[in-house]
C-alpha positions in Angstrom: 32.4 2.7 -8.8 34.4 -0.6 -9.1 35.1 0.2 -12.8 36.2 3.9 -12.0 38.7 2.6 -9.3 40.2 -0.2 -11.6 40.7 2.4 -14.3 42.4 4.7 -11.9 44.7 2.0 -10.5 45.8 1.2 -14.0 46.6 5.0 -14.6 48.8 4.8 -11.4 50.3 1.6 -12.7 51.1 3.1 -16.0 52.5 6.4 -14.6 54.8 4.4 -12.3 56.0 2.4 -15.2 56.7 5.4 -17.2 58.6 7.1 -14.6 60.8 3.9 -14.4 61.8 4.1 -18.0 62.7 7.6 -17.8 65.9 9.4 -16.7 66.6 9.2 -13.2 65.7 12.3 -11.1 68.6 14.3 -10.1 67.5 15.0 -6.7 65.2 12.6 -4.6 63.1 15.4 -3.2 61.8 16.0 -6.7 61.0 12.2 -7.1 59.0 12.5 -4.0 57.1 15.5 -5.1 56.2 13.9 -8.4 55.0 10.7 -6.3 52.9 13.0 -3.9 51.6 15.0 -7.0 50.4 11.6 -8.7 48.9 10.4 -5.5 47.0 13.6 -4.9 45.5 13.5 -8.5 44.3 9.9 -7.9 42.9 11.0 -4.6 41.1 13.8 -6.1 39.7 11.5 -8.8 38.5 9.0 -6.3 36.9 11.8 -4.3 35.0 13.1 -7.5 34.1 9.4 -8.5 32.4 9.2 -5.2 30.7 12.5 -5.2 29.3 11.4 -8.9 28.3 8.1 -7.4 26.5 9.6 -4.4 24.6 12.2 -6.7 23.5 9.5 -8.9 22.2 7.2 -6.1 18.7 5.9 -5.8 16.4 8.1 -4.0 14.5 7.3 -0.8 11.2 8.6 -0.3 9.7 8.6 3.3 5.9 8.9 3.2 3.3 9.0 5.9 -0.3 9.2 5.7 -3.2 10.0 8.3 -4.8 6.6 7.8 -5.6 4.0 5.1 -9.2 5.1 4.2 -10.4 3.7 0.8 -9.4 7.1 -0.7 -5.6 7.0 0.7 -5.5 3.3 -0.5 -5.9 4.6 -4.1 -3.6 7.3 -3.4 -0.8 4.8 -2.4 -1.2 3.0 -5.6 -0.3 6.4 -7.5 2.7 6.9 -4.8 4.0 3.4 -5.5 3.6 3.6 -9.3 5.4 6.8 -9.5 8.0 5.9 -7.2 8.7 2.9 -9.1 8.6 4.9 -12.4 11.3 7.2 -10.9 13.4 4.3 -9.6 12.9 5.7 -6.0 12.9 3.4 -2.9 9.6 4.0 -0.7 8.9 3.6 2.9 5.0 4.0 3.2 3.5 4.5 6.8 0.1 4.5 8.2 -0.2 7.1 11.2 -3.9 5.7 12.1 -5.2 9.2 12.8 -2.7 9.8 15.5 -0.8 13.0 15.7 1.9 11.6 18.0 2.4 8.5 15.9 2.8 10.6 12.6 5.4 13.0 14.3 7.2 9.8 15.5 7.1 8.4 12.1 8.6 11.5 10.8 11.5 11.4 13.2 12.0 7.8 12.4 12.1 8.6 8.8 14.6 11.4 9.4 16.9 9.1 11.4 16.7 6.7 8.4 18.0 9.5 6.3 15.4 9.5 3.5 16.2 12.0 0.8 12.7 13.4 1.1 9.4 13.5 3.1 6.0 13.1 1.8 3.3 13.8 4.3 -0.6 13.7 4.3 -1.0 15.3 7.9 -3.3 13.8 10.6 -3.8 17.4 11.6 -2.9 20.6 9.5 -1.8 22.5 12.7 0.1 19.7 14.6 2.2 18.9 11.7 3.8 22.4 11.5 6.7 21.4 13.7 7.7 18.5 11.3 8.7 21.3 8.7 11.3 22.6 11.2 12.6 19.0 12.0 12.9 18.2 8.3 14.8 21.6 7.7 17.0 20.9 10.4 18.0 17.7 9.0 18.2 19.1 5.7 15.4 17.0 4.4 12.8 18.5 2.1 9.1 18.0 3.1 6.4 17.8 0.6 2.8 18.0 1.7 0.1 15.7 -0.1 -3.6 15.7 0.1 -3.7 18.0 3.2 -2.5 21.5 3.4 -0.4 22.4 6.4 -1.3 25.7 8.3 1.7 27.7 8.1 2.8 31.0 6.3 6.3 29.5 5.6 6.4 28.5 1.8 6.3 24.7 1.2 5.7 22.3 -1.5 2.4 20.6 -1.9 0.2 18.3 -4.3 -3.5 17.9 -3.5 -7.2 18.7 -4.3 -8.9 21.9 -4.7 -11.0 21.6 -1.7 -12.8 24.8 -1.8 -14.0 24.0 -5.5 -14.9 20.5 -4.3 -17.2 22.0 -1.4 -19.0 24.5 -3.8 -19.5 21.7 -6.2 -21.2 19.4 -3.9 -23.3 22.2 -2.1 -24.5 23.6 -5.5 -25.6 20.4 -6.8 -27.6 19.6 -3.6 -29.0 23.0 -3.3 -30.1 22.8 -7.1 -31.6 19.3 -6.1 -33.8 20.8 -3.5 -34.9 23.9 -5.4 -32.7 26.3 -3.4 -35.2 25.8 -0.5 -35.0 23.8 2.4 -33.2 22.5 5.6 -29.9 20.8 5.3 -27.2 19.1 7.7 -23.4 19.1 7.0 -21.1 16.5 8.2 -17.8 17.8 8.5 -14.3 16.2 8.4 -11.9 16.3 11.4 -12.0 19.9 12.7 -8.7 21.7 11.7 -7.6 19.7 8.7 -7.4 21.5 5.5 -9.7 19.6 3.6 -12.5 20.0 6.4 -11.7 23.8 6.4 -11.7 24.4 2.8 -14.8 22.1 1.9 -16.6 24.0 4.5 -15.5 27.2 3.1 -16.7 25.8 -0.3 -20.2 24.6 1.2 -20.8 28.0 2.6 -19.6 30.0 -0.4 -22.8 28.5 -1.8 -25.3 28.1 0.9 -24.7 31.4 2.6 -25.8 33.0 -0.6 -29.1 31.4 -0.6 -31.8 32.8 1.6 -34.1 29.8 1.1 -31.5 27.5 2.6 -31.0 26.9 6.4 -28.2 24.9 7.9 -30.0 23.0 10.8 -26.7 21.2 12.0 -23.0 20.9 11.1 -20.7 18.7 13.1 -17.5 16.6 12.2 -17.7 12.8 11.8 -14.2 12.5 11.2 -14.3 10.8 7.7 -15.8 7.9 9.4 -18.8 5.9 8.1 -19.9 4.5 11.4 -19.8 8.2 13.0 -21.7 9.6 10.5 -24.5 6.8 10.7 -24.9 7.6 14.3 -24.8 11.3 14.0 -27.5 11.0 11.2 -29.7 8.9 13.4 -29.3 11.4 16.0 -30.2 14.3 13.7 -33.3 12.5 12.3 -34.7 12.1 15.8 -33.9 15.8 16.8 -35.0 17.3 13.4 -38.2 14.9 12.8 -39.5 15.6 9.3 -37.3 18.8 8.9 -34.2 17.6 7.0 -34.3 18.1 3.2 -30.8 17.4 2.2 -27.4 16.0 3.5 -23.9 17.4 2.6 -20.8 15.2 3.6 -17.3 16.3 3.2 -16.3 12.8 1.9 -18.2 9.7 0.7 -17.5 7.5 3.7 -19.6 10.0 5.8 -22.1 10.3 2.8 -22.6 6.5 2.9 -23.0 6.2 6.6 -25.7 9.1 6.5 -27.5 6.9 3.8 -27.7 3.9 6.0 -29.5 5.8 8.6 -31.8 7.3 6.0 -32.5 3.8 4.6 -33.3 2.4 7.9 -36.0 5.0 8.2 -37.2 4.8 4.6 -36.3 8.3 3.9 -33.4 8.0 1.5 -35.7 8.6 -1.6 -36.7 11.7 0.1 -33.6 13.3 1.1 -30.7 13.6 -1.3 -27.1 13.0 -0.1 -23.8 14.3 -1.7 -20.2 13.7 -0.9 -16.4 14.1 -2.0 -13.9 11.6 -3.2 -15.7 9.2 -5.7 -14.5 6.2 -3.8 -15.8 2.7 -5.5 -18.6 2.3 -2.9 -19.9 5.6 -3.5 -19.9 5.3 -7.4 -21.7 2.0 -7.1 -24.2 3.6 -5.0 -24.7 6.5 -7.3 -25.1 3.7 -10.1 -27.7 2.1 -8.3 -29.8 5.5 -7.6 -29.0 5.8 -4.0 -26.2 8.4 -3.4 -27.0 11.4 -5.5 -23.4 13.0 -6.3 -20.1 13.0 -5.3 -16.9 15.0 -6.4 -14.1 13.0 -8.1 -10.7 13.6 -6.6 -8.4 11.5 -8.7 -6.5 9.8 -5.6 -4.0 8.1 -8.0 -3.1 11.2 -10.1 -2.6 13.0 -6.5 -0.4 10.4 -5.3 1.7 10.5 -8.5 1.8 14.4 -8.4 3.1 14.1 -4.9 6.1 11.8 -5.6 6.8 13.8 -8.9 7.2 17.1 -6.8 9.0 15.1 -4.2 11.8 13.6 -6.5 12.2 17.0 -8.0 12.7 18.8 -4.8 15.1 16.1 -3.5 17.2 16.6 -7.0 17.5 20.1 -5.8 14.8 21.3 -8.5 12.4 24.2 -7.6 9.1 23.4 -9.3 6.7 26.2 -9.9 4.2 26.8 -8.7 4.9 25.4 -5.3 1.6 24.3 -4.5 0.0 22.3 -7.1 -3.7 21.4 -7.2 -5.7 18.9 -9.2 -9.0 19.5 -10.7 -12.3 18.3 -9.1 -15.3 16.9 -11.1 -18.8 16.3 -10.3 -19.9 12.5 -10.5 -23.5 11.8 -11.1 -25.5 8.7 -12.5 -25.1 10.5 -16.1 -21.2 10.2 -15.9 -20.3 7.7 -13.2 -19.6 4.9 -15.7 -16.7 7.0 -16.6 -15.1 5.8 -13.2 -17.0 2.3 -13.0 -15.5 1.4 -16.2 -11.8 2.4 -15.8 -10.4 2.8 -12.5 -12.8 0.8 -10.6 -13.3 -2.0 -13.4 
């Protein structure tokens, strides 16, 4: 910008010098008009330079996530790496599973005049007003990891959670011969991952007459809650449980702790989603039976790519982009343990 202004000043000086060497104007009004024209041209050039400078500014991304689980910690790496690759500034905030806190964070990010919002919602319904807040501030909002429960079009990068639910349910049902009683540990009620993984689970189990769901309750992605819930189920359904489906690995690992305490893990298979490091190690050791790999780093990276494109006025197609999910068992878990978890 300084170079542009210096060059413009030089143009003005040369124009003034050339005007001094030429013939004197016949009327002073003509001279005033010429000077005004020159000043106007310089003003226009400065305005254009400022606009060009603004359009080429470093983008600022404001990101808020539901809480720093092991999965989100991995996703954060993808977000940070891609922001760096895009030469964008990043503000990354943890809502600590508090809807009100996340909405307050979004208000603050808007006040900071970020160029784009990247949001992993605490609650898929409660986050809907944020779309209007962002729209009124003329700041695009991109969802990541958690869908937003709205009919309005919006940009999104995340997992194919219906597919994830189907993969884990099919593996478990196959494991127990498509016959037996199972329990399901849900994510927080109402968030898109819980809704879609549940849909995927039931797409499989509801078509198998030999499978009965004894209980299905939310343990909110939490290992300790899942441990406590599994302990209660083992007391309530003594000797009846044949398998456990968990909507994420944290809950799967909590259920495994309860089963191990009763000496039942070898008899009751457990599956989860996310392929976090602890789960992969457990699968390698022959404890957890299966997980579904949701590439957190790739997801975070995709979210930032979408956010940057939208902030630049581009229109990525499709608006909602999903990463593929992959079954991880003892047969292929080393693919992760020797790469992203080495």
